N, C-alpha and C positions, 0 to 999 in steps of 0.2 A: 794266245794273252799277247798282248802288244809290247813290241819291244822297247825296251826305258819304261816301261809302265806298269812292272811285272802284276803289282797290288789293284790293279783295274782292266776287267773283264771285256772283251767285246762283246754286242749283245746279241752276234749272231751266233756264237759257241755255246749261249743258254739254253739249258735243256728244257723241257716246258715247266720240269717241276722249279726249276731257279726263274722261271719268267712267270712264274706265278705265287712262287717267295716274293719278288721284286715288287709284285700290284700290291700283294698285302702289305710287306712294309710302306710302301708309297702312299697305299690307303689309312693308315697311322699317322703318317705323317702330315696328310695334308687335314687330316680330321684335329689335330693336337693346332697347327697353324691357323686353323678355323676358331677352333678356342681361343685362340691368344689374343686373337682378333675382337672376338666378342667382348674377354674381361678390359680390352685396350678402349675401346667403345662402349660400354655397361653405362658409364658412369653420366657422359654426355648426348649418345645417342640409343639410348635402349630398343628404340624401333629396330635398327642398324643391327647390336648386338643380336637382337633374336632372330635374326635371318641367318647369319653365321652361326648360331647356335644350333642351329634345324639343317645347316649345311653340313655341319660337324658331325651330328647323330645321322645324316644319311651317308657318310664315311664309312660312320662305324659301322649301318645295314651292310654295306657294300665288302667291305671288310670282311666280316660274318660270312659273308655268303663264299667268298673268295678264299677262306679256312676251311671249308663245309667242302668245296669242291678238293682242296687238295686235301682233306681227310680221307674223301672215295677214294679217288683215286692215286696218291701217296703215301698214304700216311699220316700219325700222328706229331711227326719232327718237324716241320719248317726248315730249311737251311736259313740260314743268315744273312741276307743280299740286300742290299739298300743301294738308293742313288748312286753314292759314289762310289762305289763298288763297278760299276757298269760305264764306260765312256760314251759317249754319247747323248749319255738320260739327260733326260730335265733337271735342271737341279733347281732350289728353293731357296731364297736370300736367306744369308742370316737371320735369326730373331732380331739380333741389335743391327741391322741394317732398317726392319719397318717396327720397330717402337712409333718412331716418332711419324708416321704418316699418317697425313689427312686424312679427311672418310671419304671422298673421292678417289684418293691412290689406295688406299685399302679396297674399296671397292675395284679398282678396275684390278689392282695385285691379281684380288678373287678368281675375276673374271680370266686372267690371263694364265693362271694356274689349271685351273679348267681347260682352256682350250690349248695348251701344249701339253696337256697332260692326254687330250683324245685324240692332237695332230701326231704324238708321238705312236700312240699305240696303231693307227690309224695306215703309219708307214711304215710301222713295223709290220704289221699283217699282208700291207702289200709284197715286203720283202720276201716273208716266208716261202720258206718250198714247201714243207710239209703240211698237210690238210688238217691236219689237228690244232698246232698251232698255228695255221692261219684263223681259226674255226677261236681260238683264244682270244689271241690278239683281236680279230675283231669283238668279240662280244668285251671286251675290255675300250673298245674305240665307243663302243653305246652305251658304254654305263657310262661314261664322259659324257659323252650329250646326252643321259639321263640327268647328269647333275647339273646339267646348264639350264636346264629346265624345270628344274626340282628351283635351284638359284629363282627364278624367275617370279615361279608359284610362290616364294616365302617369301620374296619382294611384295608380292603382291596382296599377301594377308596379311602381315605385319607393317611395310611399308605404304601404305594410305598415304590419298594428297594431303591431309595438314601435316601427320608425321614427317611425310617427306619434304615438306616446305618448313618444316620447324627445325629439324637435324640441316638440311640445306643452311637456313639462315646461320644457326650455329656453328658452321664447319666457316662459314663468309665472314662471319664473325668473328670469329679465333685466327682466320689469315688479316684480315686488318690486322687487330691486337698485335699478332708476332713479328709479323712482314712490313706489311703497308704503315704504318703510324710511324712505328722505331724509321723505316725506310724514310720517308715520309720529313719524319723530324731532322735528319741527317743531309736532307738535300737541298732541304731551306736554309738550313747553319751550313753547309759546303759553299751552296749558292749563291747568297748573299754573306757572311764573315768574311770572304776571302775575298770581296769584292774590295773593300778599300783599301787593301795592303797591296793588294793586284795594282790597280791601277794609278794609286799613289806612287807604287815604283815605278811605275810604267811611266805617268809625265813630269816626274821628278827626273829618273837616268835619260829617261827615251832611248834606253838600252834595252833590247829583245830578251837578249843571252839573258841579265838579271835579273828583268824581268820575269823570267819561265820560271828559274830556279826560284824567286821569291814567292812563285804560287804554284811550285810541287811542293816549299819544305810547310807552307801556312796549308795547306790542302791534305799531304799527306801527316799531319801532326795533329790539323784537327780530327779527321778523319781517328787517328790512334786514341785521342782524346775521346772521344765522342761514343766509340764506340766501346770503350770499358766503363765510360760513366752509367750508357745504360744497360752493360751488362752488371756491373755491382750496384746497380739503383732497386733493383726487383728482383729476385727469384722468380718472380710469378706463379709462388703458389697459392696464396692470397687473392692476388689479383684474377690471377686465370690469363695472364698475356699471354703467357710462354715460355719454352725456353729462352734462359739470359742470352745463354749462345749464340742462339739463331737473332734474336733484338739487335745484339751487340754488333754482331755481324753483317746485318740488315743496315742499322745507323754507320756503324763508320767505313763500312763501303760504299753507302750513297752520298756519304757525307765527303770522301775522298773524291769519288764520281762527279759534287757536284762544284768544287773548288775547282777539278781540272780541266773542265767545261770550256773555260776563260781562260785556265792558264797555256794549255797546248796548242793555241793562237800564236802563242810570241816564241813559236818553233821557227815564226817564217821571219826572217831576219827584215824584210823592211818595215820599221815601227807605225807607221799609219794604214797598211795595209794587215798588222796583227791586229790593231787595237779597234779597228774598223769590223775586223773577224772576231775579237774577243766581244765585244758590243751585240753583235747579232746572235752571237751565243748565248748572253745573255737575257736577252730577249727570251731567246727559246728557250730555255731554262724555267725563267719566269713564269711562263702561259703554260710548260709543261705541269708544274708543280701550283697552279690554279689547278687545271684537269684532272691531278690526281686528289686534288681534296675536292674537287666537285662531284669527281667519278665513285671514291669510297670511302668519304668522309662525311658525305651529304651538307656540301656547303655549296652555297648558291655559286655558280659560276662567277657571276661577275660580282661578288661582293668579293668572295675569293681572289679573283684578278685584281681587282682593286690593291685590297691589304698586298697580296706579294707583289704587286709592280711599284705603289708606293711605296713602298719598307726598303726593295733594291735598288731603288733610283734614288733614293737620301741616301742612302750607304752609297751607290756609283759617285753620286754627288761629291760627298763629304771624301773620299779619294782623293778626286779629281782635282779638289779644292784645294786639298793638302799638298799631294804630287806637283802639283804647278804654282802652288806660293812657292 
């Protein structure tokens, strides 16, 4: 036992029977995770769901082989031993942390699961002094490598060219709807709508501290308002736009960032230095918005630039005129 952690065993202290029991429970857990991934993806990504269902069946097959080996060597009763009982053993993230993963993230998580399991068994085999234990751990490492080969074969079978293209397109569309579109709306609102109050205050007072406080208040207030509005406007169930919490956070954070971009320069004490810096930041923000529209929203770049820059210029001019007057 490890001092102070009496509920966790060291791997080096496990018997061969316990190692086999640990392998059986691990295979069972991984099969369950793959089936959860399959259920999660079946509606939108049926080809990938079929891949994970096949991987779960492979894990079931290896678990049955391990059970037969245990039955032959140690009898019918399998000790209750799981990953969390062993210090240093590779762990799996809780289900609630994987429920909202995207398609690419789920594929990466599955590859990492197999890689971690194989690496663990290989390292454990290298440390084992008993020949039988070393052979057993080596067999488990080889089994995990076989899982990775099986996963690639299943992908080739189910994820044909058109199927992968279609699923990747659907995943990109979901990313755009959940993060890019709300974030872009927030960035545009934060960058453009705060121009007038910030520059009106700047030219009316020529006080950089006051201007910064107004900009900070406008940015944070707009971020909170836009975030709650986006989250409350659509629960995502019918529109397919994804979690309202994620959309609300994307909108609120980007709104705040958009406003703070040209408020932060007014931390500079010298008025004209701060103002020129803020104008440069505004120019960068507006062109960044145009690029994002062109990159993710399929809007021609020059049309997006014209719309955004023209709108920003008008709001900026309004703020300067109001403050100067």
